[in-house]
N, C-alpha and C positions, 0 to 999 in steps of 0.2 A: 521511446520509452521501453525499458527492459521488462520482460515478463518474469514474474517471480511466483513462487508458491507461498501461501500464507496458511499457517496452522492457527485455527481459532478455537476459542472456548465455546461451550454450548450457547452462551449469550451472543456470540458473534464477534467478540473483541479479539484482535490479533494476539497471539501468544509467541509466535516465532515466524521468521521469514527465511525461506530457503532461497539462496541466491548464489549462483556460480558454484554449486556443489557444497556450499557451506551453510550451516544453520546459525542464524542470529536470534538470540532469545531476548525478550523484553526485559529492560532494566528499570522502567518507570511506567507509570500509568499512561496509556495511549490517549490521544485527543482526536475526536471525530467531528467532521463537519461535512456539508454537502455543497457542491458547486454546480453552476449551470454548465451544460454541455453546449459547445459551439458546433453543433452537427453540420451547420451550413458551410463551415470551412472545409470539410472533407467530403461532403455529399451535396448533390444538387437538390435532393429531396430527402425529407426525414425518412429514415429506414422504416419499412413496414413493420408494425408491431412494436416499435420503439416509441411509445407515446410519452415516456418520461424524459425530462430534460435536466435532471439532476444526477450527479454521480457522487458516490460515497468516497470520502478521502479520510485517511488516518495518518496522523503524524505520530511516529513511534520513536522511542529511544531504545536501541538494542545493542547488545555486546556479542562478540563472536563466541559461539558455543556456550558452555556452562561456566566459563572463566569469569569469576566475579571481579578479578583484577583488570580485566580487559576494559579499555575505555569505551564509552558509549558513542554510538553513531546515530545521528538523527536521520530518519528516513520518512519520506512521504509516499504512501502507497495509495493507488486508486483502483477501485473495483471496476473491472471491465464489464460494462452493462450488457454486452452481447453474449459473451461466453461464460460470464460468472467468475473468471479468473482475476488475477491482480497484475498491475503494472507498477513499476517503481518510477516515480517522477524525479526523485532526487535523493541523494544521500550525502551527508556532511559529517566527517569524523570530528570528534571532540578534540580541540586543540590543547586542552589542559593536561 
């Protein structure tokens, strides 16, 4: 998964994603959920101090820059529980 920078509003909702030197701004209301972490697939033991087993996931629809004519791209971003950063799980461009 690719690491990305995410700009958030004071309430914690994503507002923009910085990916590959380009800024993607939200074009629709983001959707948030939590998923279980399969830590045992990467570690033999649960990492010390990491007692939570859920990760925050956001599905966003964003367009490149401030161009309102740009088509939306759907992205799923996951909060990195250890460092507090973000990872991009997937991105699909709008085919319309």
